[in-house]
N, C-alpha and C positions, 0 to 999 in steps of 0.2 A: 711656665718656665718650666722647661724638663727639667728630669732631677741632675744635679751634679754626679761627673763621673766620678768625686772622691767624697767621701762625705762621711768623716769625724766629729764624735762626740762622747764629751765625759771620760776623757780616754786617762786611764792610773795604769802604772807598768814602771815596777822595780826593775830593779837588778839586788838580789838577795835581799836583806829584806830594806837598801836603799831605798826608801819611797821617789825616783826622781817624777814620774810625771801628775802632773793633780788636777783630772779636770780638763785635760786639751779638747775645745775642738776649733774644728779647720774645714775649710773645704776646695772643694779646683771645679771651677766651669770648667763645658767642653771648650778648648781652642785657648783654655787662655793664660799666665805665667803667673806662676804665686809663687812669692817669693815669704820665708820664712826667716823671720830674722832673730837676734836678741845675741848678749857676749856669751863669754865659752860658756858651756858648762849649763846655760838655763835647758838644756830636752831638746833643743832641736834634730839631733840627732839618736836620738831614744825616738822621737817620733816617726824620723820615716823608718824606721827598725819595727816599731811597732807595726806603721803603717803595711808594713809588708810583711810580719808573721817570723822576724828574727830574734825580737824581744816584745813578745804577748803580750799585750792587754788584758790586765783583772780584770777589769772594768773598763765599762764604755760602748761602745761599737763604730763598727768598721763599717761604712756598704764605697765596693768600686764595681762600677757599671753594672750598677743596680743590685749585688748579690753582698747579703751581709758575709763581710769574710774573715771575721774578727777572732774568730780560731782557726783560721785555714792553716795551713803547711806555708813558705813560704814560694813551692815548687805550684802549687795549684796557683797563687795568688799572681804569680807572674806568665799563667796561659792565659788572663782574662784579657794579656795584654799591657803586661806594666814591664818598665824596664827600669832600674833602680842602678845606679853608679855611686857606690860605696866612698868614703874616705878616701885617697888613701890607693886609689886609681887600680889595686886587684889584675893585674892585665896579665900576660905570662908572658915570661921573664925569657921563657928558655922560645916561645915559639915567635915567629915574625911576626910584620905585620897582617897580613896574608891573613898567615895562618891559626891571627887570634881575631881575624877574622869572621874569616869562614867555625869560629866553634862553635859561635850559636846556630839553635834550630831558626833559620831566617822563614819568617811567616808573609804572607804578600802585601803591597806596597813597595811605597816611591824611594823608600831608601835602602838600592840595592847596594854589592859592594864597590859598580862604580861610582854613582850615585856618592857614597861617602866620599872614593879618594879625588870627585867634582868640587866637593866642599872644602874637603882638608887636602890641597896640594901637597902639604909637610910630606902627608901620606902619604900619597901617592908614590913621591920624589923615597919615601924610606922603603917601601910596602917589601924586601928583602932583609931589612931590617931586623933585628931578636929583640922582645920589647924591654931587655935589660941594656939597648944599644940607642935610644932614645932616649932628649929629654926630658924632664918633668913637663914641655910645655908640650910638648910632642906623644907623651905615654898620659895624660891627661885626654890629648884631644881624640886616642885610640880606644881609651875607657868610653869615654860617648857613645864615640861612634858605633863600638861592639852594642851596647847599651839600640841605638840609631837600628839595625840591620836585625835587629828582632819585629822593624815598627810596629810600636806598642801607640798604643792609644792613650799610655799617664806613662811618665817619664820621669822622678823622683832622683834630683842631685846633689849631689851632699858635698859640699863647700869645694866646688871647680875652681873656683880662682886659686888655693890656696898653693902658696909659693912659685907665686908665677909669676916674670915679668908683666909691665903693662903692658905692653903688645898684646904680647899673649892672649890674656885676662878679654883682650878684645876682640882678638878670631872667637875667642871661646864661646865670649855671647849673641858673638854672631848669629854664628849658630846655634843656642841654645832658642835665639829669635825667625829664625830659621824652620825650627823646628811647628813653631805654633802656626806660622804661618802654612804653614802644609798640614795644622790641623794636627796637630798634636795640643795636648795639656801636660803643663810642666808642674810643678812643684821645685823651691828651688829652692837650698837651705844654703847661705850668705853670711860670713863677714863679711864680704866689700860692699858695704849699705852702698853707698853708692852707684855700682855700675850693674846691684839687683835693682834698684827701681827706678831703675833707666828704662833696665825692658817689661818690668813686672805690672802685670796687671788689676793686681794688689797683693797687699802684708799683711805681714800675720807677729806681729811680737811676741816672743819669750819670755818668760824672766823667771828660774826660778820652777820651770815645769810648768810655767799656770801660763794661759793668752793672759796677754793687758792689753793691749791692743789690736785690731784688724779694721783698716781701711782701703778707700784708692791711692793706687799709688802712685799719679800723680799731687793729689794734697797731701800723701805725709813727703813727697821728694822738698813742701814748699816751708817747712819746719826745720829751720838746718840745727838750730837747738837740741833739738832731738833727735836729730842725725849724725851731730855729733857729740852726743852724751849715750849713745846706743848703746856702744862699748864697756859700759858701765850701769846700766839704767834696773833701776828696782822697780819691782811691782809699787810701793809707795810714789815713786819717782812720775809715773802717768797718772797718779791723781784718780776721784770716784770720777772724772766725767770722760774717761774713756775706762770702763766696765767690762772685765775680765767677763766674757760671756759665748759660750758655743755659739753658735747657728740656730734657728729654729728646724727639728726635723722637715722634711718633706714629707709628703706623700709619696707612696710608693706605688706600682701598678705591675702587674703580671706576675 
């Protein structure tokens, strides 16, 4: 089996003196969606920020596209073909939809601006509107679309469904599934557990900055009790039968 497009092991990260991540490990393989779940404050956003260099890990290893990127700055990680959509959307409020999509330096690939408009008809209808004139759902679509025009190999999404109506959430998640169909790998942080596991291939659960579960998304979807309890899950709730364990390192060639 080839090396995963993203591999992280034993990540420890801090905000000031606060120790946030305690040995987090995960991996994302080519062409799969991995959901990173957990209650508020579990360390999900910090994990994403550590993976892309915004909150550098003080210990551990991150490998992306075969490169050890643990100490790399964010712009260098992005150049490997990594798209990151942070929580809160962060589009350019004073630029039109079309101008927002032209800000990134487009990479060769199937995700052209026209393809984006075909996939997001709402954005096509509003391409002359400024970012601040869009609804929350349209802003989220634009944030994802802006990452897609980079044609990334790996897409990291932080809470794309936050604050959105159910019908808009379905539209957003259809696009995420379409990205996988086009060969993209996706790491998805989500509070909407049911929506996430519906499209995910595998799941990780964090609690208090630790990986407390990893496994197949379909198997996880069968465990109604754990899904219902997830918002308040603690490491003790998962029990010794689901040990917190980073993935086994793979041999690297080249």
